C-alpha positions as CSV (number, residue, x, y, z in Angstrom):
1,M,-60.5,52.2,11.3
2,Q,-59.1,55.7,11.7
3,K,-62.7,56.9,11.0
4,K,-64.0,54.9,14.0
5,G,-67.6,55.6,14.8
6,K,-68.6,56.6,11.2
7,F,-69.5,53.1,10.1
8,D,-72.1,50.7,11.5
9,Y,-71.1,47.8,9.2
10,I,-68.5,47.0,6.5
11,L,-69.3,44.9,3.5
12,L,-66.1,43.8,1.8
13,E,-66.6,42.5,-1.8
14,T,-63.8,40.3,-3.2
15,T,-63.1,39.6,-6.8
16,G,-64.9,36.8,-8.5
17,L,-61.8,34.6,-8.3
18,A,-60.8,35.4,-4.8
19,D,-60.6,32.8,-2.0
20,P,-62.8,34.3,0.8
21,G,-61.1,32.2,3.4
22,A,-57.9,34.1,3.1
23,V,-59.6,37.4,3.5
24,A,-61.9,36.2,6.3
25,S,-59.0,34.8,8.3
26,M,-57.3,38.2,8.3
27,F,-60.2,39.8,10.1
28,W,-61.1,36.8,12.2
29,V,-57.7,36.2,13.8
30,D,-55.8,39.5,13.5
31,A,-55.9,40.8,17.1
32,E,-55.1,44.4,16.2
33,L,-58.1,44.6,13.8
34,G,-60.3,42.5,16.1
35,V,-60.2,45.2,18.8
36,D,-62.5,47.3,16.7
37,I,-64.3,45.0,14.3
38,Y,-65.3,41.4,14.1
39,L,-66.0,39.0,11.2
40,D,-69.7,38.6,11.0
41,G,-70.0,36.1,8.2
42,I,-69.3,35.1,4.6
43,I,-71.9,35.5,1.8
44,T,-71.5,34.0,-1.6
45,V,-73.7,35.0,-4.6
46,V,-74.3,32.3,-7.2
47,D,-75.6,33.1,-10.7
48,S,-78.6,30.9,-11.5
49,K,-77.8,30.7,-15.2
50,Y,-74.0,30.0,-15.0
51,G,-73.6,28.8,-11.4
52,L,-73.7,25.0,-12.2
53,K,-71.2,25.4,-15.0
54,H,-68.7,27.2,-12.7
55,L,-69.2,24.5,-10.0
56,E,-68.5,21.7,-12.5
57,E,-65.4,23.4,-13.8
58,E,-62.3,21.1,-13.6
59,K,-59.0,22.6,-12.6
60,P,-55.6,21.2,-13.4
61,D,-53.8,18.9,-10.9
62,G,-57.0,18.1,-9.1
63,L,-57.3,21.6,-7.5
64,I,-60.7,22.7,-6.2
65,N,-62.3,25.3,-8.5
66,E,-63.0,28.8,-7.1
67,A,-66.8,28.6,-7.3
68,S,-66.9,25.4,-5.2
69,R,-64.5,26.8,-2.6
70,Q,-66.6,30.0,-2.3
71,V,-69.8,28.0,-1.8
72,A,-68.1,25.7,0.7
73,L,-67.0,28.7,2.9
74,A,-70.3,30.6,2.8
75,D,-72.6,31.1,5.8
76,I,-75.2,32.6,3.4
77,I,-75.6,31.5,-0.2
78,I,-77.7,33.8,-2.5
79,I,-78.9,32.3,-5.7
80,N,-79.5,35.3,-7.9
81,K,-81.3,35.8,-11.2
82,T,-83.7,32.9,-10.6
83,D,-86.1,34.4,-13.2
84,L,-83.7,33.5,-16.0
85,V,-83.8,29.7,-15.6
86,S,-86.4,27.0,-15.4
87,E,-87.4,25.3,-12.2
88,E,-85.7,22.2,-13.3
89,D,-82.3,23.9,-13.8
90,L,-82.8,25.8,-10.5
91,S,-83.4,22.5,-8.7
92,K,-80.2,21.1,-10.1
93,L,-78.3,24.1,-8.9
94,R,-79.8,23.9,-5.4
95,T,-78.8,20.2,-5.2
96,A,-75.3,20.9,-6.3
97,I,-74.9,23.8,-3.7
98,R,-76.5,21.8,-0.9
99,S,-74.2,18.8,-1.6
100,I,-71.2,21.0,-1.2
101,N,-72.4,23.0,1.8
102,G,-75.0,21.5,4.0
103,L,-74.8,24.1,6.8
104,G,-75.1,27.4,5.0
105,K,-78.5,29.1,4.5
106,I,-79.7,29.4,0.9
107,L,-81.6,32.5,-0.2
108,E,-83.2,32.8,-3.7
109,T,-83.7,36.2,-5.4
110,Q,-83.9,38.3,-8.5
111,R,-81.9,41.4,-9.2
112,S,-80.0,40.8,-6.0
113,R,-82.9,41.9,-3.8
114,V,-82.3,40.6,-0.3
115,H,-83.5,42.0,3.0
116,L,-80.7,43.3,5.0
117,A,-81.8,41.4,8.0
118,N,-80.9,38.2,6.2
119,V,-77.3,39.2,5.5
120,L,-76.3,41.4,8.5
121,D,-75.7,40.5,12.1
122,L,-75.0,36.8,11.3
123,H,-72.5,36.3,14.2
124,A,-71.3,33.3,12.3
125,F,-67.8,33.4,13.8
126,D,-68.3,34.3,17.4
127,S,-69.7,32.6,20.5
128,L,-73.2,34.1,20.0
129,S,-73.6,31.8,17.0
130,G,-73.6,28.9,19.4
131,I,-77.2,29.7,20.3
132,S,-78.6,29.1,16.8
133,L,-75.9,26.6,15.9
134,Q,-77.1,24.1,18.5
135,K,-80.4,23.7,16.7
136,K,-78.9,23.9,13.3
137,L,-76.4,21.1,13.8
138,Q,-79.1,18.7,14.8
139,H,-80.5,18.9,11.3
140,V,-77.4,19.0,9.1
141,P,-77.2,15.8,6.9
142,T,-74.1,14.3,5.6
143,T,-74.2,14.9,1.8
144,Q,-73.3,12.8,-1.1
145,P,-70.8,13.9,-3.8
146,H,-72.7,15.6,-6.7
147,L,-69.7,15.8,-8.9
148,D,-66.6,13.7,-9.1
149,Q,-64.0,14.7,-6.6
150,S,-66.4,17.4,-5.3
151,I,-66.7,19.0,-1.9
152,I,-69.2,17.5,0.5
153,T,-70.5,18.2,4.0
154,V,-69.9,15.6,6.7
155,T,-71.5,15.7,10.1
156,F,-71.2,13.4,13.1
157,E,-71.9,13.5,16.9
158,V,-70.3,11.7,19.8
159,Q,-71.6,11.7,23.3
160,G,-69.4,12.5,26.3
161,N,-66.6,14.9,27.3
162,A,-63.7,15.8,25.1
163,K,-60.2,16.5,26.3
164,E,-59.2,20.0,25.1
165,E,-55.6,19.2,24.4
166,S,-56.5,16.1,22.4
167,L,-59.2,18.1,20.5
168,N,-56.5,20.5,19.4
169,V,-54.4,17.5,18.2
170,F,-57.4,16.2,16.2
171,I,-58.1,19.5,14.5
172,Q,-54.4,20.2,13.8
173,N,-54.0,16.8,12.1
174,L,-56.8,17.7,9.8
175,L,-56.1,21.4,9.1
176,W,-52.3,21.6,9.6
177,E,-50.7,18.3,9.0
178,R,-53.3,17.0,6.6
179,N,-52.3,13.4,7.4
180,V,-55.7,11.8,7.7
181,R,-56.7,9.6,4.8
182,N,-59.9,8.1,3.6
183,K,-60.6,4.5,2.5
184,D,-59.1,5.2,-0.9
185,D,-55.9,6.5,0.7
186,N,-56.6,10.1,-0.3
187,Y,-55.8,12.8,2.1
188,M,-58.9,14.5,3.6
189,E,-59.0,18.2,2.9
190,V,-61.1,20.4,5.2
191,I,-62.1,23.8,4.0
192,R,-64.6,24.7,6.8
193,L,-65.1,23.3,10.2
194,K,-67.9,24.2,12.7
195,G,-69.3,22.5,15.8
196,L,-70.2,22.5,19.4
197,V,-68.2,20.4,21.8
198,S,-68.3,19.5,25.5
199,I,-64.9,20.1,27.1
200,K,-64.1,18.3,30.3
201,D,-64.5,20.5,33.4
202,K,-66.1,23.4,31.4
203,P,-69.8,24.1,32.3
204,K,-70.5,25.9,29.0
205,Q,-70.7,24.6,25.5
206,V,-67.6,25.4,23.3
207,I,-67.9,26.4,19.7
208,V,-65.3,25.2,17.2
209,Q,-64.6,27.2,14.1
210,G,-62.1,26.5,11.3
211,V,-61.3,28.1,8.0
212,H,-58.5,26.4,6.0
213,E,-55.5,26.2,8.4
214,L,-57.0,28.6,11.1
215,Y,-59.3,27.5,13.9
216,D,-60.6,28.7,17.2
217,L,-62.3,27.3,20.3
218,E,-64.5,29.7,22.2
219,E,-67.0,29.2,25.1
220,T,-70.6,30.1,24.3
221,P,-73.2,31.6,26.7
222,L,-74.9,28.2,26.7
223,S,-74.4,26.0,29.7
224,W,-74.9,22.2,29.6
225,N,-78.0,21.2,31.5
226,N,-77.3,18.8,34.3
227,D,-79.9,16.4,33.0
228,T,-78.6,16.6,29.4
229,E,-75.9,14.2,28.3
230,R,-73.1,16.2,26.9
231,T,-72.7,15.7,23.1
232,N,-70.1,16.8,20.6
233,R,-71.5,17.7,17.2
234,L,-69.1,18.6,14.3
235,V,-69.7,19.7,10.7
236,L,-66.8,19.5,8.2
237,I,-66.9,20.8,4.7
238,G,-64.2,19.6,2.3
239,R,-62.9,17.0,-0.1
240,N,-62.3,13.2,0.3
241,L,-64.1,13.3,3.6
242,D,-65.2,10.0,5.2
243,K,-67.8,10.4,8.0
244,E,-67.1,7.2,9.9
245,I,-63.3,7.4,9.8
246,L,-63.5,11.0,11.1
247,R,-66.0,10.0,13.9
248,Q,-63.9,7.0,15.0
249,L,-60.7,9.1,14.9
250,F,-62.4,11.7,17.1
251,I,-63.4,9.0,19.6
252,A,-59.9,7.5,19.6
253,T,-58.1,10.8,19.9
254,V,-60.3,13.2,21.8
255,M,-62.8,11.4,24.0
256,E,-62.4,10.3,27.7
257,T,-62.7,6.7,26.7
258,E,-60.5,3.8,26.0
259,K,-59.1,3.7,22.5
260,R,-60.9,1.1,20.7
261,W,-60.4,1.8,17.0
262,T,-57.6,0.8,14.7
263,T,-58.8,0.7,11.1
264,H,-58.1,2.6,7.9
265,F,-55.0,4.4,9.2
266,K,-51.3,3.9,8.9
267,E,-49.1,4.1,12.0
268,D,-48.0,7.6,11.3
269,Q,-51.6,8.8,11.0
270,V,-53.0,7.8,14.4
271,C,-52.7,10.7,16.8
272,P,-51.2,9.9,20.2
């Protein structure tokens, strides 16, 4: 950054085994760096021939393998070397990727040829992304596990206004405390969180972003229409996620309604 003005864009390539979330969080949250640069997005390249093998790799102690984590965190997923595999194998790889990350955009290519317009100026981590995110969230399906203990995408929506303080509690229980369990009594592990919420007394839509333990709430340029009922839409990518439990917990914890939900949780798990 001492050479300020000499760069239009920075592409930071990590090693094949790196967790991009750790690197991304440094640029996303670090105030000193953020003055001059901003995190635009995370791109993951998947090898058509060996990608499925890496996604299916089992790690000791039930850990998430590096390939699945990289796909889960991506805003853009590039499937490369498509000419080296059959359409059947390519379809299996697409299915595995989409089951992990239902929000990211998939590009298919050969010899890594991708138009720069598809990978630059993504604005995946700032308020400008709220403009495209609003339409995108309406079409993100909840996925089914493709592999045992695999990462999935869960999406839900709840109408009404959210209380900002309670929303923070909801997110912190998921990302920090990790004390929310599914029906099988397994802790839910959230790797990526994204959504648009309606905060009480705020006229504009608020974007929610989360990577691992870090998250942020930021107002977008989009205002709620007076004739449009305010709706909260969240997309969570992670392991052991249960859509209905998350939705009911969101209603019980965050919304301006009477608490009317008491299932699947132990006493120390229900947020005040």
